[in-house]
C-alpha positions as a Markdown table, in Angstrom:
| # | Residue | x | y | z |
|---|---|---|---|---|
| 1 | Met | 0.0 | 0.0 | 0.0 |
| 2 | Thr | 1.3 | 3.5 | -0.8 |
| 3 | Gly | 0.1 | 6.7 | 0.6 |
| 4 | Ser | 0.4 | 10.3 | 1.4 |
| 5 | Gly | -0.8 | 12.5 | 4.3 |
| 6 | Ala | 0.7 | 14.1 | 7.4 |
| 7 | Glu | 1.6 | 12.1 | 10.5 |
| 8 | Arg | -1.0 | 12.7 | 13.2 |
| 9 | Ala | -1.4 | 12.3 | 16.9 |
| 10 | Ala | -3.9 | 9.7 | 18.1 |
| 11 | Asp | -6.1 | 12.3 | 19.8 |
| 12 | Ala | -6.0 | 14.9 | 17.0 |
| 13 | Phe | -9.5 | 13.8 | 15.7 |
| 14 | Asp | -12.8 | 12.8 | 17.1 |
| 15 | Val | -14.0 | 10.9 | 14.0 |
| 16 | Ser | -12.1 | 9.1 | 11.3 |
| 17 | Val | -14.1 | 8.6 | 8.1 |
| 18 | Ile | -12.9 | 5.7 | 5.9 |
| 19 | Val | -13.6 | 6.1 | 2.2 |
| 20 | Ala | -13.0 | 3.1 | -0.2 |
| 21 | Ala | -12.7 | 4.2 | -3.7 |
| 22 | Trp | -12.5 | 2.6 | -7.1 |
| 23 | Lys | -12.8 | 4.5 | -10.4 |
| 24 | Ala | -14.0 | 7.5 | -8.4 |
| 25 | Ala | -12.1 | 10.3 | -10.0 |
| 26 | Gly | -15.3 | 12.1 | -11.1 |
| 27 | Phe | -16.8 | 12.4 | -7.6 |
| 28 | Ile | -14.3 | 11.6 | -4.9 |
| 29 | Glu | -13.5 | 15.2 | -4.2 |
| 30 | Lys | -17.2 | 16.0 | -3.5 |
| 31 | Ala | -17.5 | 13.0 | -1.2 |
| 32 | Ile | -14.4 | 13.9 | 0.8 |
| 33 | Ala | -15.5 | 17.6 | 1.0 |
| 34 | Ser | -18.9 | 16.4 | 2.4 |
| 35 | Ala | -17.1 | 14.4 | 5.2 |
| 36 | Leu | -14.8 | 17.3 | 6.0 |
| 37 | Ala | -17.8 | 19.6 | 6.4 |
| 38 | Ser | -19.1 | 17.9 | 9.4 |
| 39 | Thr | -19.6 | 20.2 | 12.3 |
| 40 | Gly | -19.1 | 19.7 | 16.0 |
| 41 | Val | -16.3 | 17.2 | 15.6 |
| 42 | Arg | -12.7 | 17.1 | 14.4 |
| 43 | Val | -12.8 | 14.9 | 11.4 |
| 44 | Glu | -10.1 | 13.2 | 9.4 |
| 45 | Val | -10.8 | 11.3 | 6.1 |
| 46 | Ile | -8.7 | 8.2 | 5.2 |
| 47 | Ala | -9.4 | 7.5 | 1.6 |
| 48 | Val | -8.2 | 4.2 | 0.1 |
| 49 | Asp | -7.9 | 3.8 | -3.6 |
| 50 | Asp | -8.4 | 0.2 | -4.6 |
| 51 | Ala | -5.9 | 0.3 | -7.5 |
| 52 | Ser | -8.2 | 2.4 | -9.8 |
| 53 | Pro | -7.3 | 2.6 | -13.5 |
| 54 | Asp | -8.4 | 6.2 | -13.6 |
| 55 | Gly | -7.1 | 9.4 | -11.8 |
| 56 | Thr | -8.7 | 8.6 | -8.5 |
| 57 | Phe | -5.4 | 8.3 | -6.6 |
| 58 | Ala | -3.9 | 11.5 | -8.2 |
| 59 | Thr | -7.1 | 13.4 | -7.0 |
| 60 | Leu | -6.6 | 11.9 | -3.5 |
| 61 | Gln | -3.0 | 12.9 | -3.4 |
| 62 | Gln | -3.9 | 16.5 | -4.3 |
| 63 | Leu | -6.6 | 16.6 | -1.6 |
| 64 | Ala | -4.2 | 15.2 | 1.0 |
| 65 | Lys | -1.5 | 17.8 | 0.0 |
| 66 | Ala | -4.1 | 20.6 | 0.3 |
| 67 | Asp | -5.6 | 19.5 | 3.7 |
| 68 | Ala | -3.8 | 17.7 | 6.5 |
| 69 | Arg | -7.1 | 16.1 | 7.5 |
| 70 | Val | -7.0 | 13.9 | 4.5 |
| 71 | Val | -4.9 | 10.8 | 4.1 |
| 72 | Ala | -4.6 | 9.2 | 0.7 |
| 73 | Leu | -3.7 | 5.5 | 0.4 |
| 74 | Arg | -3.5 | 3.3 | -2.6 |
| 75 | Leu | -3.6 | -0.5 | -2.8 |
| 76 | Thr | -1.1 | -2.0 | -5.2 |
| 77 | Ser | -3.7 | -4.4 | -6.6 |
| 78 | Asn | -7.5 | -4.3 | -6.8 |
| 79 | Gly | -9.1 | -6.3 | -3.9 |
| 80 | Gly | -12.5 | -6.4 | -5.5 |
| 81 | Pro | -15.7 | -6.2 | -3.5 |
| 82 | Ser | -15.5 | -7.3 | 0.1 |
């Protein structure tokens, strides 16, 4: 697994939102923005690209670079539905 995102303290966030993504380049930014807009809690988003063949991971990397609350990870091979 590969990834990008800042190191964080265990108590830095109240809620961790995990987003699994495959071929989501067209809508992943909106999904993450929705999670980050949560009020009343400190939120982090951990987004995992399941080896998408499109630009999903590139989008996740850009989001992680722009916002320390976002962690972008990429599986090296597609795991399929779980």
